[in-house]
C-alpha positions as CSV (number, residue, x, y, z in Angstrom):
1,M,-0.1,0.2,0.0
2,L,2.9,2.6,0.7
3,L,4.5,1.4,-2.3
4,N,1.3,2.4,-4.5
5,K,0.9,5.9,-2.1
6,N,4.4,6.8,-3.2
7,I,4.2,5.9,-7.0
8,I,0.8,8.4,-7.1
9,I,2.9,10.9,-5.4
10,I,5.8,10.8,-7.9
11,I,3.1,10.8,-10.5
12,L,1.2,14.1,-9.1
13,V,4.7,15.6,-8.4
14,T,5.7,15.0,-12.0
15,L,2.3,16.0,-13.5
16,S,2.5,19.7,-11.5
17,I,5.8,19.9,-12.5
18,N,5.3,19.9,-16.5
19,I,1.6,21.6,-16.1
20,Y,4.0,24.4,-14.5
21,A,6.2,24.8,-17.6
22,D,5.2,25.6,-21.1
23,Y,8.1,23.4,-22.6
24,S,10.1,20.9,-20.5
25,V,13.7,19.0,-21.7
26,D,15.4,16.0,-20.3
27,S,18.8,17.3,-21.3
28,N,20.9,14.2,-20.2
29,N,18.4,11.6,-21.5
30,D,18.2,10.1,-18.4
31,G,14.2,10.0,-18.7
32,K,14.0,12.7,-16.0
33,I,13.4,16.4,-17.4
34,D,15.2,18.6,-16.0
35,I,14.7,22.0,-18.1
36,W,11.6,23.6,-17.6
37,V,10.9,26.8,-20.0
38,K,7.5,28.7,-18.8
39,D,6.7,31.6,-20.9
40,L,5.2,34.9,-18.7
41,E,3.9,38.0,-19.8
42,N,5.0,40.2,-22.1
43,K,6.9,37.7,-23.9
44,C,9.1,37.2,-20.9
45,L,10.4,33.6,-19.9
46,L,11.3,31.9,-16.7
47,I,14.0,28.8,-17.2
48,S,14.4,26.5,-14.4
49,S,16.9,23.6,-14.6
50,D,18.3,20.9,-12.4
51,T,22.0,21.0,-12.7
52,N,22.8,17.9,-11.0
53,F,19.9,16.1,-11.9
54,D,19.0,14.9,-8.5
55,G,15.2,16.6,-9.0
56,K,15.2,19.3,-7.3
57,I,15.5,23.1,-9.5
58,D,18.9,24.0,-8.7
59,S,18.7,27.3,-10.8
60,R,16.1,29.6,-12.6
61,L,16.9,32.3,-15.0
62,S,13.9,35.2,-15.9
63,L,14.3,36.7,-19.3
64,D,12.7,39.8,-20.8
65,E,11.3,40.0,-23.8
66,F,14.2,40.9,-25.7
67,K,15.7,37.4,-24.0
68,L,18.2,39.5,-21.7
69,S,18.8,38.3,-18.5
70,I,16.7,40.2,-15.9
71,Y,17.1,38.0,-12.6
72,E,19.0,34.8,-11.8
73,E,19.4,32.5,-8.3
74,T,21.1,29.8,-8.1
75,D,21.3,27.3,-5.4
76,Y,25.4,26.7,-5.5
77,N,25.6,24.1,-2.7
78,L,22.7,22.0,-3.8
79,D,20.5,21.8,-0.7
80,G,17.4,22.7,-2.5
81,V,17.7,26.6,-1.4
82,M,18.6,29.3,-3.3
83,D,21.6,31.1,-2.3
84,N,22.9,33.2,-5.0
85,F,20.8,35.8,-6.4
86,Y,22.1,38.0,-9.9
87,Y,20.4,41.1,-10.9
88,F,20.4,42.4,-14.3
89,E,19.9,45.9,-16.5
90,S,20.0,45.6,-20.2
91,G,21.2,42.2,-20.2
92,N,24.2,42.7,-18.2
93,V,24.7,41.9,-13.9
94,I,24.9,44.6,-11.8
95,R,24.4,43.2,-8.6
96,Q,25.1,39.8,-7.0
97,E,24.0,39.1,-3.8
98,V,25.2,35.9,-1.9
99,D,24.0,34.0,1.2
100,S,27.6,32.5,2.1
101,N,27.1,30.7,5.1
102,Y,23.5,28.9,4.3
103,D,21.3,30.7,6.7
104,Q,18.9,32.0,3.9
105,K,20.0,35.5,4.6
106,I,21.9,37.5,2.2
107,D,25.7,38.7,3.5
108,V,27.4,39.6,0.7
109,W,26.8,42.3,-1.7
110,V,28.7,42.7,-5.0
111,Y,27.9,45.8,-7.4
112,I,28.9,45.4,-10.8
113,T,29.7,48.2,-13.7
114,N,31.0,47.9,-16.9
115,N,28.7,45.8,-18.6
116,G,29.2,43.1,-16.1
117,K,33.1,43.3,-16.1
118,S,34.2,45.1,-13.2
119,I,33.4,45.2,-9.5
120,S,33.0,48.8,-8.4
121,K,31.9,47.6,-4.5
122,Y,31.5,45.0,-2.1
123,E,29.9,44.8,1.2
124,K,29.9,41.6,3.8
125,D,28.0,41.0,6.8
126,L,31.6,39.5,8.4
127,N,29.4,37.8,12.1
128,F,26.3,37.3,10.1
129,D,24.4,39.7,11.9
130,G,22.2,41.2,9.4
131,V,25.2,44.4,9.3
132,I,26.9,45.4,6.8
133,D,30.7,45.1,8.7
134,K,33.0,45.8,5.3
135,V,32.9,48.1,2.6
136,K,35.6,47.7,0.0
137,E,35.1,50.4,-3.1
138,F,37.0,50.0,-6.6
139,E,37.9,52.9,-9.1
140,V,36.6,51.9,-12.0
141,S,37.5,54.4,-15.0
142,K,34.5,56.6,-16.2
143,E,34.9,55.2,-19.7
144,D,34.3,52.0,-18.7
145,V,31.1,52.7,-17.0
146,K,28.2,52.3,-19.4
């Protein structure tokens, strides 16, 4: 009886994931879907992927109507919780936020300029109390900043 309940749960989860996605792909041909693409409003897309093929989504990427990145989140340590977050402008990353100790609270902020090529500043909460303890700013040439 327990086996039947587990099979039903697996089928329901599979159906709910497939209903969630407009398109899905089995990228490594193991019989399990690991990339889901959802059409959102205004021709935007949400791409979710299971990068280590364990059945859990490890990465989500939002694209605008021009298919430029808007937002991305990844599960760096593959524990099922997103801990790296990227924010984009015109397809270029402008900020990264990191939960470096995996407590579900951001403790590192990185500010990026020069079309995603230069770090202009980073901030860090060294003792994980919610207060920024360290700020480091970098000189970026004005010609390099867009």
